N, C-alpha and C positions, 0 to 999 in steps of 0.2 A: 504494500500500500504506500510505501514511501516513494514520493515522486522526485525527490532530490537525493543526491548522494549524501552519505553521512558527513563528509567534509563540508558540504554546504550548510548542513544544520549546525555543525560546530562553529562555523564562521558567523552564522546568524546569532548563535548564542553569545559569541564574543562581542558582537555589536550591541546586544542587549546589555552585556556587562559594561561596555564603555558608556552606554547611556546612564547606567547606575553610577558610574564614576563621575560623570559630568554633573548629574543632578545632586548627588551626595556632596560633591565638592562645593557646589553653589550653595547648598543649604547650610554648610558649615561656614563658608567664607562670607557669604552675603545673605544672611537670614531675612533681613527686612525686605530686600529686593525680591527674594523668592516668594515671600508671603504676599506682597502687593502685586508684583508683575505676573508671576506664574499662577499662583492660586487665586488671585483676584480679590483678596481680602483687603479692605482699606486699612490704612494706618490707624492705630488707636491712640487717642491722645492720653489715655490713662496710663500711668506708670505700671500698674498691675498687668495690663494686657501686653505691654511692651516686654515686661519681664517674662511672661509666659512664652511669648513668641521667641525671645532670645534663648530660651531653654529648649523648647520643643523642636524648633527647626534644626539646630545642630544634632539633636538626638535622631531625628529622621534622617539627617545626612549621614550620621555614623551607621545607621541601619542600612542605608543604601550602599555605603562603602563595604560593609560586611557582606552584603549579598553579592556585590561585584567580586570581592575577593574569593568568595565561595565558588562562584561561576568560573573564575580563572583557574582556581585550584583543581576543580573537576575537569576543566579542559586540559590542563597540563598532565593530569593522570589518566586521561582517556576515558573518564567515566561519564559517558554521554547521557545515560538515563538519569543519573543523579543531577547533572547539569540542567536537564529539562525540568525535573521536579523543582529545583531551586528557582528557575525562571517562573514556573507556574505559581509557586508560593509567593514570590515577589510581586507577581501580577495581582494576586489576591490582596496583598497588602496595599498596593496602589489603588485598587478599587475601594478598599476601606478608607483610605485617605480621601479619595474623591467623594465618597458618601459623606464623610465628616464635614468636608468643606461645603458640600451641597446642603446639608442640614443647617450649617451655620449661616450660609448666605440665603437659604431658602431654595427649595427645589425648583422653583419657577425662574430663577435668575439665570 
């Protein structure tokens, strides 16, 4: 049933890993920009909300970097199925993030 060669799937997996590296790095290095530009949540004037964003965004970034490291490690050891499961689990986490932002902003936004 595989329409592509295994090497193609491995390279696609590496590209997903690079996406996690990019977004994870941005969440760690530029948390305010990611929250406002990527997630579309406006800046909060309250210091409490700013403190929460400054803590949660780097945590999400470190999670993304951990997922990317796992994908690269599985690629390096030739464990393709485990790499696919990691990508699937990361995708589920991304959906959970999107649902959380949708609930915050309102699902109609």
